[in-house]
N, C-alpha and C positions, 0 to 999 in steps of 0.2 A: 150413805150420807155423802154429800159433796160440800166442799168449801171453796169458793172462788174457782169453780170448774175443776177442782181437784178432788178425787175420791178420798174420803177419810177412812181408809181401810184399817188404820191402827186401832180404831174404836170397835170394829166388828167383833174382835175376839173377846170383848167384855160381856157380850150378850150371852146369857145362859138359857137353859131350857125352861126354867120356872118363869111363869108369866109375871109374878109379883117382882121378882128380881129384875126381869127384863125391863119392866116399866121404870123401875128406879134407875137402872143403868142408863136407859134411854134418856131420862130426864137429866142425869148428870152429864152424859155425853153431849146433849144438846146445849147445856149451859157452858160446857167447856168450849164447844165449837163457836158459840156466840161470842165468848170472850176472845177467842183466838181470831175470829173474823174482825172484831173491833180493833185489835191491836196489830194485826198484820198490815204491813204497808200495801197500799193499793196501787201505787205507781210502779210499773214494771217497764224496763227498757232493755231491749236486746243489745248484746254487746256487738260492736262493730269490729272489723278487721284491725283498725287502728287501736281499739281498746285491747284486743288480744295481743297485739305486738308490744304495746306498752307494758302489759302484765308480764309477758315472757322475757322482756329485756333484762339483762343482768345489771344489777345496780353497781354504780361506781362510787364507792365511799369507803369508810373505815371497815376493815375486815378483821374479824376475830375467828381463829381457827383452832380446833382441837382434834387430835387424831390418835389412833392407836395403830402402831406400825402394821401395815399390811392387812388391817381389819376394816376400819371405818374412818371417815373424815366428817366432822361436823363444822359447818361454816355459818357465820352470821355476818351479814353485810348491812351497814346502816348508811342511808343517804337521806338527809332531811327527816321527814316524818315517816319514811318507809324503812322497813327492816325485812331482809330476805334471809331465811334460814334454810340450809340444805344439809341433808344427810346422805353421804355417799358410801356405798360398799366398795372396797378396794380389791377384793378377791372374788372370783377368779379373774375378773377384769373390772376396772372402774365403772360404776353405774350409780346414777342418782336414784335413791330409794324414795326420798321425800323432799318436797320443796314447798315452802310456805312464804307467802308475801303478806306482810302486815302493814297497815296504816296506823302508826302510833299517834295517840292523841296528846301525849305529854313529852 
């Protein structure tokens, strides 16, 4: 099955050998795909180089930091409606493990 030119492989595993069960599963899967197709946004836009640079820039705002000596550092930086959270490992050398950029609505 495909949904908006994307294969819906996650549903293939539900189909079993029994014909009766297969038809029930197929009906349920079709209904789920129909609902997903109606609720999925249809407008898609590719990110530009400027979008990527804006996303990767470090925020300049109020910074909250928590760390455990020589183990990890957790940082949250808030700038307007944006919040950036970073988790860094400090051993054997400093390295960013996770980075999350959120657009806060409140």
